[in-house]
C-alpha positions in Angstrom: -5.6 -7.0 -17.8 -6.0 -3.7 -19.7 -9.7 -4.6 -20.1 -10.0 -5.2 -16.4 -8.4 -1.9 -15.5 -10.7 -0.1 -18.0 -13.7 -1.7 -16.4 -12.7 -0.6 -12.9 -11.9 2.9 -14.2 -15.3 3.2 -15.9 -17.0 2.2 -12.6 -14.9 4.7 -10.7 -15.9 7.5 -13.1 -19.5 6.5 -12.9 -19.3 6.6 -9.1 -17.9 10.1 -9.3 -20.9 11.3 -11.4 -23.2 9.9 -8.7 -21.3 11.6 -5.9 -21.3 15.1 -7.4 -25.0 14.9 -8.0 -25.5 14.0 -4.3 -22.8 16.3 -3.0 -22.3 19.3 -5.3 -19.8 20.8 -2.9 -17.3 18.0 -4.0 -17.6 18.7 -7.7 -14.3 20.5 -8.2 -12.5 17.8 -6.1 -13.9 14.9 -8.1 -13.5 16.6 -11.4 -9.8 17.4 -10.7 -8.8 14.0 -9.5 -11.2 11.7 -11.5 -13.5 13.1 -14.1 -11.0 15.1 -16.1 -8.7 12.1 -16.6 -8.9 9.6 -19.5 -7.2 6.8 -17.6 -6.8 5.3 -14.2 -3.0 5.8 -14.5 -3.4 9.5 -15.1 -5.8 9.9 -12.1 -3.6 7.9 -9.8 -0.4 9.8 -10.6 -2.2 13.1 -10.1 -3.5 12.0 -6.7 -0.1 10.7 -5.5 1.9 13.7 -6.8 -0.4 16.1 -5.1 0.0 14.2 -1.8 3.8 14.7 -1.8 4.4 17.9 -3.7 6.5 20.6 -2.0 8.1 23.9 -2.5 11.0 22.1 -4.2 8.9 19.9 -6.6 5.6 20.7 -8.1 2.8 18.1 -8.4 3.4 18.2 -12.2 7.1 17.4 -11.9 6.4 14.5 -9.6 3.5 13.3 -11.7 5.8 13.2 -14.7 8.3 11.0 -12.8 5.5 8.6 -11.7 4.1 8.4 -15.1 7.4 7.4 -16.6 7.6 4.5 -14.2 4.0 3.5 -15.0 4.6 3.7 -18.8 7.5 1.2 -18.6 6.1 -1.0 -15.8 2.4 -1.2 -16.2 2.1 -4.1 -13.8 2.5 -1.5 -11.0 -0.8 0.1 -12.2 -2.3 -3.4 -12.3 -1.3 -4.0 -8.7 -2.9 -0.7 -7.7 -6.2 -1.9 -9.1 -5.9 -5.2 -7.2 -5.2 -3.3 -4.0 -8.4 -1.2 -4.5 -10.5 -4.3 -5.2 -9.1 -6.0 -2.1 -10.2 -3.0 0.1 -13.6 -2.8 -1.6 -14.3 -6.5 -1.1 -13.0 -6.5 2.5 -13.8 -3.2 4.2 -17.4 -3.0 5.2 -17.4 0.8 5.2 -16.2 1.1 1.6 -19.1 1.1 -0.8 -17.3 2.9 -3.6 -14.1 1.9 -5.5 -13.2 5.5 -5.5 -13.0 5.8 -1.7 -9.6 4.1 -1.2 -8.3 5.8 -4.4 -9.1 9.3 -3.1 -9.1 9.0 0.7 -7.1 6.1 2.2 -3.6 7.0 3.1 -2.6 3.3 3.5 -3.4 2.9 -0.2 -1.5 6.0 -1.1 1.5 5.0 0.9 1.5 1.6 -0.7 1.4 3.0 -4.2 4.2 5.4 -3.6 6.2 2.5 -2.1 5.8 0.7 -5.4 7.5 3.7 -7.1 10.3 3.8 -4.6 10.8 0.0 -5.0 11.1 0.5 -8.8 13.8 3.0 -8.3 15.6 0.8 -5.7 15.7 -2.0 -8.2 16.9 0.3 -10.9 19.9 1.4 -8.9 18.5 4.8 -8.3 18.7 4.5 -4.6 18.7 8.2 -3.7 15.5 8.7 -5.6 14.1 5.6 -3.9 15.0 7.2 -0.5 13.4 10.5 -1.6 10.0 8.7 -2.1 10.5 6.6 1.1 11.1 9.7 3.1 8.0 11.4 1.7 5.9 8.3 2.6 7.2 8.2 6.1 6.9 11.9 6.8 3.4 12.5 5.2 1.7 9.2 6.0 3.5 7.9 9.0 4.2 4.7 7.1 7.9 3.6 6.9 8.5 1.0 4.2 12.1 0.3 3.1 12.3 0.5 -0.7 13.9 -2.9 -0.9 11.0 -4.7 0.8 9.0 -6.9 -1.5 5.2 -6.5 -1.4 2.7 -8.3 -3.6 -0.8 -7.2 -4.8 -4.2 -7.2 -3.3 -2.5 -5.8 -0.1 -4.4 -3.7 2.5 -2.6 -1.3 4.8 -5.6 -0.6 7.0 -5.5 2.8 8.8 -1.7 2.4 8.2 -0.4 4.9 10.8 2.8 3.6 12.4 3.4 0.7 10.1 7.1 -0.2 9.7 8.4 -2.7 7.2 12.1 -3.6 7.0 14.5 -4.0 4.1 14.3 -7.8 3.6 10.7 -8.2 4.5 8.5 -10.0 2.0 4.7 -9.6 1.9 2.9 -11.9 -0.5 -0.5 -11.3 -2.2 -3.8 -10.6 -0.4 -2.3 -9.7 3.0 -4.0 -7.3 5.4 -1.9 -5.3 7.8 -3.4 -3.0 10.4 -1.9 0.1 12.0 1.2 0.2 14.3 2.5 -3.1 12.9 6.3 -3.7 12.8 8.0 -6.2 10.5 11.4 -5.8 12.0 14.7 -7.5 12.8 16.1 -8.7 16.1 19.2 -6.5 16.0 21.0 -7.8 13.0 22.2 -5.1 10.6 23.0 -7.3 7.6 21.6 -10.2 5.7 18.1 -11.6 5.5 16.7 -10.4 8.8 13.0 -9.5 8.4 9.7 -11.5 8.3 8.1 -13.2 5.4 4.3 -12.8 5.4 2.6 -15.5 3.2 -0.6 -15.0 1.1 -3.9 -14.4 2.8 -2.4 -13.6 6.3 -3.9 -10.9 8.5 -1.7 -9.0 11.0 -3.6 -7.3 13.8 -3.0 -3.7 15.1 0.1 -3.2 17.1 1.6 -6.6 16.3 5.4 -6.9 16.3 6.9 -9.6 14.1 10.6 -9.8 14.4 13.4 -11.7 12.6 13.7 -13.8 9.5 10.6 -15.8 10.4 7.5 -16.8 8.4 3.8 -16.2 9.0 2.0 -19.0 7.1 -0.7 -18.7 4.5 -4.1 -17.5 5.8 -2.8 -17.1 9.4 -4.0 -14.4 11.8 -1.8 -12.5 14.2 -3.7 -10.9 17.1 -3.5 -7.3 18.1 -0.3 -6.4 20.0 1.1 -9.9 19.7 4.9 -10.2 19.7 6.0 -13.0 17.3 9.6 -14.3 17.4 9.1 -17.7 15.8 7.6 -18.9 12.5 3.8 -19.6 12.5 2.3 -22.4 10.4 -0.4 -21.8 7.8 -4.1 -21.5 8.9 -3.2 -20.6 12.5 -4.3 -17.9 14.9 -1.6 -16.4 17.2 -2.0 -14.2 20.2 0.0 -12.9 23.2 3.5 -12.0 24.2 5.3 -14.0 23.1 2.9 -15.2 20.5 1.3 -18.6 20.9 -1.0 -20.6 18.5 -4.5 -20.9 19.9 
């Protein structure tokens, strides 16, 4: 996996050299976030920390916290690479691996969620909520730190996404903007949806309750889903129906 990360990182740096030749105005930006770094981890922590820095905490302080998490849990860095590759292979407007890394707030929100999830599982819940609040305030993406999210996940456009505490999102899932993975009023217990591998959730869809969206299924835009959906299905409407 280290070799794979290094391969992607080398390609990102190569892309950066091409960009600054074509767009010299962006030189300082690409140098600060990409070219001055020796590793993908270093670049990613710098990008994320600068997104959520404040008058209370400098980007350096936040970057140090993030890097400590990465150093002890390198699989989080591996998942970030898989997320980038998923976007690159799926989104027709993305012709550089560096585009989601630098510019996509859905990618940024997801990577910061991974930090908050680590702190939640480490019984550092106040620190987890600090990161969760930053994600919600800055990116308009509200992911509970306890939710479980796999790799190769795309939060496309991302604005307005809400993911509840007991939600589970498996690998290679695509979720568009304004999607809610919520409950039906329960305040305790396993009460949020389970999204299986390969599923795609259209913009504005509301999936409510402890139900399952099967492998490789598609949920149409603005659908309201209250019952489990079998694998390889397409669901549309209010309430959602398989078509």
